Steps between C-alpha positions, in 0.01 A plus 500: 500500500607712799277468807274773635453574871171594667521693824169568672419682820309788649806730470352718774739673435764351272852534649863408440451152646252420221721650234813322618317166511388543139847610389678206664248247374519638147877448506486157666233359269603680181159666474430705189262715706322515832131585504397686815136408563343716774203337671162665472294332772723229650282224651768361735562806714339821622429770245801714405530832677507699175275476193614282213542790258756667730689174558512434128638847428765464771615173339514667159716781636726264695587280201501765226878503453555124492449352150461150648196600703143550380158546659211259451184677618247219444430440870449868574260523207297200616181580692507169688758378755842428349592131482849414382381185325262704283767756413749228404236319295435817302871566458563141388223531242663815365857370489440138401596166658872514420587830668690431825342694788634545853271613779721683752398443862647596833541229763196603705272502197629162386447336840137614485451384142268212591239754617485669157209458261556187284866513601601167346399628156779758527760232426340432162521867411846609620813401681534638851817672618515539877717779634678417825755663725841335543494255790123468509394155618120523494485424129655156526242259356503283813384801704199564277152372561301290256383541230760766417784270603407239240476759225845634584661157517350407164580826325817651651789537257862560592564701184243742359620427147352151538150649533252502214227756434327412830490252786832543681592650838835668554645675804727802470678697772497876468665794671311554827344846518303565815244730338126449532198687367343478846796680658497764227130569558556523876789744463307719258201499733725635774639771270839327485746470213495201264755639258736230368242228573321558170566689176475879507242484221275294726565719803419813301174340387412412859546860613327639193187297578534501880506120523565317829560829681228445758484201734 
């Protein structure tokens, strides 16, 4: 059966870098859909600038015209902090053991994986696709610290089609887009223009609700 991608994040706000990553990974991995999973209360970083309900709605508006993309709101709806391992466990229970799942992670998130809650259980729930920029050297296994290095050496596959429902690690280069949510928030706070950094539907929502417009 075709694999499904899971793309989590604060999306504070969602921008074209996020959307392009999901689009390229869907094509590279042959994903039947990509589930955007906005974090409610992420335990690994400071609280998002904007409330979860706004971030969820911005994601919905950003992906509305792409039939491959869908929203999974379970972390926003959870009262407790959002742990990826719990979300994947619930998703695996819903979809069954044979459904191939790919957790889509940027390089920075992947390098910090060993600090995540019950991180080694993730490999029993999904494959992990790590998005890198062409020429990046920091994701060579020899440059990683233990215990992440051992997991990568044991699980890395050269061809994503060799992966099963879960347990593999695969690295994929993507088009480098130097867009960050932090920069977008800073520009908006200074009354600058962020047009063409994110979809107009998201920008219109930001102005409608006066989000990020004060530093």
